[in-house]
C-alpha positions as CSV (number, residue, x, y, z in Angstrom):
1,M,338.2,-50.2,29.9
2,K,337.3,-48.2,26.9
3,R,338.5,-50.9,24.6
4,E,336.2,-53.4,26.3
5,A,333.3,-51.1,26.2
6,L,333.8,-50.5,22.4
7,Q,334.0,-54.3,21.8
8,E,330.7,-54.8,23.8
9,I,329.0,-51.8,21.8
10,K,330.0,-53.6,18.6
11,R,328.7,-57.0,19.9
12,L,325.2,-55.4,20.9
13,F,324.9,-53.7,17.6
14,S,325.6,-57.2,15.7
15,L,323.1,-58.9,18.1
16,A,320.6,-56.2,17.2
17,E,321.0,-56.8,13.4
18,K,320.5,-60.5,13.9
19,V,317.4,-60.2,16.1
20,F,315.6,-57.4,14.5
21,D,313.5,-59.5,12.1
22,E,312.1,-61.7,14.9
23,N,312.0,-59.2,17.6
24,P,312.4,-55.4,16.9
25,E,311.7,-54.3,20.5
26,R,314.8,-56.4,21.6
27,A,317.2,-54.9,18.9
28,H,316.0,-51.4,20.1
29,R,316.9,-52.3,23.6
30,Y,320.3,-53.5,22.6
31,V,320.9,-50.1,21.0
32,Y,319.7,-48.4,24.1
33,I,322.2,-50.8,26.2
34,A,325.0,-50.0,23.9
35,R,324.6,-46.2,24.0
36,R,324.4,-46.5,28.0
37,I,327.7,-48.3,28.0
38,G,329.3,-45.8,25.7
39,M,328.0,-43.0,27.8
40,K,329.3,-44.6,31.0
41,A,332.8,-45.4,29.7
42,N,333.0,-42.1,27.9
43,V,333.5,-43.8,24.5
44,S,331.9,-42.7,21.2
45,I,330.1,-45.0,19.0
46,P,331.9,-45.6,15.6
47,R,330.6,-43.8,12.7
48,E,329.4,-46.9,10.8
49,L,327.3,-47.8,13.9
50,R,326.0,-44.3,14.6
51,R,324.0,-44.5,11.3
52,K,322.3,-47.6,12.3
53,F,320.0,-46.1,15.0
54,C,317.7,-43.1,15.1
55,R,319.1,-40.3,17.4
56,K,315.6,-39.0,18.5
57,C,313.7,-42.3,19.3
58,L,316.9,-44.6,19.7
59,H,315.4,-47.3,17.6
60,F,317.6,-49.7,15.4
61,L,317.2,-48.7,11.8
62,K,317.0,-51.3,9.1
63,P,316.8,-50.0,5.5
64,G,313.4,-51.1,3.9
65,K,311.9,-52.0,7.3
66,N,311.6,-49.0,9.4
67,C,314.1,-46.6,7.6
68,Q,314.0,-45.0,4.3
69,V,317.3,-44.2,2.5
70,R,317.7,-41.6,-0.1
71,I,320.7,-39.9,-1.9
72,H,320.3,-36.1,-2.7
73,K,323.0,-33.6,-3.6
74,H,326.0,-35.4,-2.1
75,R,324.1,-36.5,1.0
76,V,322.6,-39.5,2.2
77,I,319.2,-39.0,3.9
78,Y,317.9,-41.4,6.5
79,K,314.4,-41.2,7.6
80,C,313.2,-43.1,10.5
81,L,309.7,-44.3,9.7
82,D,309.0,-45.0,13.5
83,C,309.2,-41.4,14.6
84,G,309.7,-39.4,11.4
85,N,313.1,-38.0,12.3
86,V,315.5,-37.1,9.3
87,M,319.1,-37.4,9.5
88,R,321.5,-36.2,6.9
89,F,325.0,-37.4,6.2
90,V,327.6,-35.8,3.7
91,V,329.2,-38.1,1.2
92,R,332.9,-37.2,0.7
93,R,334.7,-38.0,-2.4
């Protein structure tokens, strides 16, 4: 069941990426559904997908559209332009 849930989460994130330009609200809804599936099946969202949504407002983030990306002192800084939340990720060598 966990493997199927993980596949569904990945599928929803790919759909969100495709749909974002035409309908951002639908992309945000796909992220919301993916998180719900993950919580229900007790599956963590993979690291590369965790960086694609805001943890505060749960919106899908697309750099240049609703997300600002900066690099500062071995960190990648994502700023959600919808809610203003700042997320910092350490870059490892």
